[in-house]
N, C-alpha and C positions, 0 to 999 in steps of 0.2 A: 735366302736366308730369312725371310719373312716366314715362310712356312715351317722352315726348319726351327727354329726359336722365336717366338711370340715376345719374348722378354724384351726382343731389340728393338721393338717399335712400339707407339702407343698411338691412339687416336688422335688426328689433329697435329702431326708432325708433317713435317716438309722435307722433302728429297731434292736436292740438286743434282742435276746430271748433265751429260753432254748428249750429242745425238744420237749418239750409240743406241739410248735406251728409248726407241721410239716405237716398239711392238706394241698395238693396241692390248693384247693380251697382259701383257707387263703392268701396263698403265691401269688396266682393269683391275686387276690384283692387286695394287696399289690402293685403288680407289675405294675397293671392297674392305680393305684393313684400315680406311680411314686416314690415308696417308696421300697427300699433295705431292704431286710430281711437277718441278719446276726445269723445263728444259728448253735449248732454243728451237724455233719452229724450223721445219723444213722449208725449201722454196715455194711450195706449192700449198702451205699451211696459215693459217691466219695468224695473227699474234697470239701467244700462247701468254696467260695471267702469270705473273712474277715474272716476266722476262727483262727487266729492268735491272734486277738484283744480281742476274748473270755474270754481267761484264766486271763490276768492282769487286765481286767475289773472285771471279777467275783471275783478276791482277794479285790478290791477296794468295790464292794459290800459287800461282807462278813467282811470287818473290819470295815465298817459303820455301818452293822448290831450288829456287835458286840460292837461296842461303843454305839449305842443306847439302847441295852438290858443291857450291863454291868456298863458303867458309868453313863448313865443316868437314869436305872433304869425304862425303859418304859414300861416293862412287868407289873409293879406295880403301873401305873400312878395314881389311886384312884377317875379318873373321871366318874362320873355317868351319864352323858348326854353326847349327842355330842360335843356341845359346850363346856363343860368341859374338855372332852378329849382333843379337841383340844388345849384349852389354857394352859392345862398342859404339853402337848409334845411340843408347841411352846415356854413355858419358859422355857422348858429344853433346847432347841436349842440355844434359845438365850443366856443362862446360857454359854453353851458349846462354842459357837460362841465367847463372851466375854471375856473367859479365853484364846481361842486359839490368840486373838487379844492382849490380855495383855500379853501373854508368848512370843509371837513373837516380839512385842514393846519394851518389857522391856529384852530381850535377856536372859530369864530364862533357865536354864542347863533341859535337858530332851527334851523328844517330845513335839510339841507344844500343842498339844490334851490334855494331861496329868492335870487331875483335881484334882490329889493326893495331891498339896500343899492347897486345897481348901475343903477337905473332912474332917469335923469336926464332 
């Protein structure tokens, strides 16, 4: 993506990735573009810079994925075409965003992202 569309990155950017992005050529390409790669070290590697950011960030990603799958039922979206899938995913994200806004604005008890009160 970096070579296909240079507008997708700018020097000084940081990319977080998992262990699958460990090829030296990939990291060299990123370094040449001015992008810092943060990924977990392999067993035989020394600790890598920025490694401390991975665990909390991973927790956020897993939490968002769980919300999308469980609360928004995105695994069974019912879309039959790409535009249909996009519309259904976006409508559910908009509904969750609206619920969070409402819960925070009206000081509802419990977590702001909870949709339990709206589940009928």
